[in-house]
C-alpha positions as CSV (number, residue, x, y, z in Angstrom):
1,M,20.3,23.8,-79.0
2,T,16.5,23.8,-78.5
3,K,14.9,23.3,-75.1
4,N,14.1,19.7,-76.1
5,Q,17.7,19.0,-77.1
6,I,19.0,20.5,-73.9
7,R,16.5,18.3,-71.9
8,K,17.8,15.2,-73.6
9,V,21.4,16.1,-72.9
10,Y,20.8,16.6,-69.2
11,K,18.5,13.6,-68.8
12,A,21.4,11.5,-70.3
13,K,23.9,13.1,-67.9
14,R,21.7,12.4,-64.9
15,A,21.1,8.8,-66.1
16,K,24.9,8.1,-65.6
17,L,24.9,9.3,-61.9
18,S,25.2,6.6,-59.2
19,A,23.2,6.7,-56.0
20,E,26.4,7.6,-54.2
21,E,27.1,10.6,-56.5
22,I,23.5,11.8,-56.1
23,E,23.7,11.7,-52.4
24,E,27.1,13.4,-52.2
25,K,26.1,16.2,-54.7
26,S,22.8,16.7,-53.0
27,M,24.4,17.1,-49.6
28,A,26.9,19.6,-51.0
29,I,24.0,21.6,-52.5
30,A,22.3,21.6,-49.1
31,N,25.5,22.9,-47.5
32,Q,25.8,25.7,-50.2
33,L,22.2,26.7,-49.4
34,L,23.2,27.5,-45.8
35,A,25.2,30.5,-47.0
36,L,22.2,32.2,-48.8
37,P,20.5,35.1,-47.2
38,V,17.1,33.4,-47.2
39,W,16.6,32.0,-43.7
40,E,14.5,34.7,-42.1
41,Y,11.3,33.7,-43.8
42,Q,8.6,31.3,-42.6
43,F,7.1,29.5,-45.6
44,Y,9.4,27.4,-47.9
45,H,8.2,25.4,-50.8
46,L,10.2,22.2,-51.4
47,F,9.9,19.7,-54.2
48,L,10.0,16.0,-53.1
49,S,12.6,14.3,-55.4
50,I,11.6,11.9,-58.2
51,T,14.1,9.1,-57.6
52,Q,13.6,7.5,-61.0
53,H,14.6,10.8,-62.6
54,K,17.7,11.1,-60.4
55,E,16.8,14.6,-59.2
56,V,18.6,16.4,-56.5
57,D,17.7,14.6,-53.2
58,T,15.9,17.3,-51.2
59,E,16.0,15.2,-48.0
60,F,19.0,17.2,-46.8
61,V,17.2,20.5,-47.5
62,L,14.2,19.1,-45.6
63,H,16.4,18.5,-42.6
64,I,17.8,22.0,-42.7
65,L,14.3,23.5,-42.9
66,S,13.0,21.3,-40.1
67,G,16.0,22.2,-37.9
68,K,15.3,25.9,-38.4
69,D,11.7,25.3,-37.5
70,K,10.3,26.5,-40.9
71,N,6.9,25.8,-42.4
72,I,7.6,23.4,-45.3
73,V,5.1,23.3,-48.1
74,V,4.9,20.5,-50.7
75,S,2.7,20.2,-53.8
76,K,0.3,17.8,-55.5
77,S,0.2,18.1,-59.3
78,D,-2.9,17.9,-61.4
79,F,-1.9,16.7,-64.8
80,K,-5.3,17.7,-66.3
81,T,-5.1,21.4,-65.4
82,L,-1.3,21.5,-65.1
83,E,-1.8,23.3,-61.8
84,M,-0.3,22.5,-58.3
85,Q,-2.1,22.4,-55.0
86,H,0.1,23.2,-51.9
87,F,0.0,21.6,-48.5
88,L,1.9,22.2,-45.2
89,L,4.1,19.2,-44.6
90,T,3.5,17.8,-41.1
91,D,4.1,14.5,-39.4
92,A,0.5,13.7,-40.3
93,T,0.7,14.6,-44.0
94,P,0.2,11.4,-46.1
95,I,2.7,11.2,-48.9
96,K,2.1,8.8,-51.9
97,I,4.1,8.4,-55.1
98,N,1.8,9.2,-58.1
99,E,1.8,7.4,-61.4
100,W,4.6,9.7,-62.7
101,G,6.9,8.8,-59.8
102,I,6.3,12.1,-57.9
103,P,6.0,11.9,-54.1
104,E,2.9,14.0,-53.3
105,P,0.8,14.9,-50.3
106,Q,-2.7,13.3,-50.5
107,N,-4.3,16.0,-48.4
108,G,-3.7,18.2,-45.4
109,I,-3.5,21.9,-44.5
110,E,-3.7,23.8,-47.8
111,I,-1.4,26.8,-48.2
112,K,-2.0,29.5,-50.8
113,A,0.8,30.3,-53.3
114,Q,0.9,33.9,-52.1
115,Q,1.9,32.8,-48.6
116,I,5.0,31.0,-49.8
117,E,8.2,33.1,-49.5
118,V,11.0,30.9,-50.8
119,V,10.6,28.2,-53.5
120,F,13.2,25.5,-54.2
121,I,12.8,24.5,-57.9
122,P,13.7,21.3,-59.7
123,L,15.3,21.7,-63.1
124,L,17.3,19.9,-65.8
125,A,19.4,22.9,-66.9
126,F,19.8,26.7,-66.5
127,D,21.7,29.5,-68.0
128,L,23.7,32.5,-66.8
129,H,20.6,34.7,-66.9
130,G,18.5,32.5,-64.5
131,N,16.5,30.9,-67.3
132,R,15.8,27.3,-66.6
133,I,14.6,24.2,-68.3
134,G,12.3,21.7,-66.5
135,Y,10.4,18.8,-67.8
136,G,8.3,21.0,-70.1
137,K,4.8,21.0,-68.5
138,G,5.1,24.5,-67.0
139,F,3.9,23.5,-63.5
140,Y,6.4,25.7,-61.8
141,D,5.9,28.7,-64.1
142,R,2.2,28.7,-63.5
143,F,2.8,28.2,-59.7
144,L,5.3,31.1,-59.5
145,E,3.0,33.4,-61.4
146,N,0.5,33.0,-58.5
147,C,3.2,33.7,-55.8
148,S,4.0,37.1,-54.4
149,P,6.3,39.1,-56.8
150,K,8.8,39.0,-53.9
151,V,9.0,35.2,-53.7
152,I,12.6,34.0,-53.8
153,K,13.2,31.4,-56.5
154,I,16.1,29.0,-56.0
155,G,17.0,26.3,-58.6
156,L,18.9,23.2,-57.5
157,S,21.3,21.7,-60.1
158,F,24.0,19.1,-60.3
159,Y,25.5,20.8,-63.3
160,E,27.0,24.2,-64.3
161,A,25.1,26.8,-66.2
162,E,24.6,26.5,-69.9
163,A,26.9,29.0,-71.7
164,Q,24.3,29.7,-74.4
165,K,21.2,31.6,-73.4
166,I,18.2,29.4,-73.0
167,E,15.2,30.6,-75.1
168,A,12.6,31.9,-72.7
169,S,9.0,32.6,-73.4
170,S,6.9,35.3,-71.8
171,L,5.5,32.6,-69.4
172,D,8.9,31.5,-68.1
173,V,9.8,32.8,-64.7
174,P,13.6,33.2,-64.1
175,L,15.5,32.1,-61.0
176,D,17.0,34.4,-58.3
177,Y,19.6,31.8,-57.4
178,C,20.8,28.5,-58.7
179,V,22.7,26.3,-56.2
180,M,25.2,23.6,-57.3
181,P,27.4,21.4,-55.3
182,E,30.5,23.6,-55.9
183,R,29.0,27.1,-56.1
184,V,26.0,29.4,-56.1
185,Y,24.8,31.6,-59.0
186,R,23.0,34.8,-58.2
187,F,20.9,36.5,-60.9
């Protein structure tokens, strides 16, 4: 299957999930994350879930990070340049849902990509080699290229890895881990 075909399959799978299933699976993913050796760092980038796309609810991960007193970084997307701007999430950070349904910070303390040590990545599908498929705009690939080469990349997925290898371009950045409700993949 092509990337677009895989996207359609996983969007259709997600569309069938109930709010209860999303909550249950998202909590299980957060619990699986606790076993990863990634908690000694300070700057963690977290995506804020797009509810209408039935993404993994990162509220549970947010609570873990807050409880561990970590610096949480969230992004604002520029759909003209396809770049993201990163802000420290504080109690004073204004969050607004943009026209694409993405909750984003409006302003705040800007954080450079090179400062971020761990990135939690939204995705639709992934394979056994750590290749992933997102929504196709390349926001995360561009962002990850600007991070330190040592940045830890963690995908969050409701579904198992695709058995067939996902075609990857030279611009695609593979994952280090992908966390599911039942297990963790290490690449």
